[in-house]
Wavefront OBJ file of the C-alpha trace (Angstrom):
o trace
v 84.084 97.509 114.624
v 87.298 97.540 112.576
v 90.280 99.298 114.154
v 91.667 101.782 111.632
v 95.372 102.591 111.492
v 94.728 106.328 111.786
v 93.389 108.071 114.842
v 92.092 111.609 115.197
v 93.678 114.080 112.773
v 95.711 116.757 114.595
v 95.046 120.362 113.681
v 98.515 121.477 112.532
v 99.447 124.339 110.251
v 99.960 122.644 106.868
v 102.449 123.264 104.091
v 100.546 123.675 100.849
v 101.364 121.368 97.933
v 99.586 120.504 94.714
v 98.943 116.840 94.051
v 96.934 114.953 91.454
v 95.291 111.738 92.620
v 93.626 109.024 90.597
v 89.841 109.185 90.961
v 89.739 105.711 92.545
v 92.197 106.799 95.247
v 90.131 109.903 95.970
v 87.005 107.736 96.345
v 88.956 105.511 98.760
v 90.023 108.571 100.775
v 86.406 109.733 100.979
v 85.298 106.270 102.167
v 88.171 106.096 104.675
v 87.280 109.544 105.994
v 83.675 108.449 106.494
v 84.795 105.295 108.353
v 87.228 107.312 110.472
v 84.493 109.828 111.325
v 82.226 107.011 112.487
v 85.020 105.446 114.566
v 86.352 108.597 116.219
v 83.182 110.710 116.301
v 85.242 113.534 114.757
v 84.305 114.829 111.314
v 87.232 114.555 108.913
v 85.878 117.117 106.483
v 88.039 117.228 103.379
v 89.449 113.732 102.778
v 92.666 115.336 101.539
v 93.481 115.911 105.241
v 94.036 112.149 105.514
v 97.020 112.073 103.163
v 99.633 113.561 105.519
v 98.793 111.316 108.503
v 98.719 108.286 106.204
v 102.133 109.102 104.759
v 103.509 109.784 108.263
v 102.164 106.440 109.459
v 103.586 104.662 106.427
v 107.048 106.162 106.983
v 106.954 105.491 110.731
v 106.189 101.800 110.187
v 108.519 101.161 107.227
v 111.322 99.060 108.707
v 113.461 99.297 105.581
v 113.333 103.075 105.729
v 114.195 103.045 109.435
v 117.265 100.881 108.732
v 118.300 103.053 105.782
v 117.925 106.168 107.906
v 120.332 104.753 110.524
v 123.085 104.029 107.971
v 125.750 106.745 108.235
v 126.220 108.732 105.072
v 129.667 108.799 103.512
l 1 2 3 4 5 6 7 8 9 10 11 12 13 14 15 16 17 18 19 20 21 22 23 24 25 26 27 28 29 30 31 32 33 34 35 36 37 38 39 40 41 42 43 44 45 46 47 48 49 50 51 52 53 54 55 56 57 58 59 60 61 62 63 64 65 66 67 68 69 70 71 72 73 74
């Protein structure tokens, strides 16, 4: 089985935002949510719940951002 980059989705109190996604991206989120549900045994429910953990993971693994964050601001 493929190891996905996301694990179980924590149940945190969210901040509400409005976001428009391309239809193809939404279909990909639905498919990812289904794969994640099969892998973790935990129902994802609304695939929109995947966006925050994906963005967090992206930021956490972006080396350029980490370097830029360490640069002192003038």
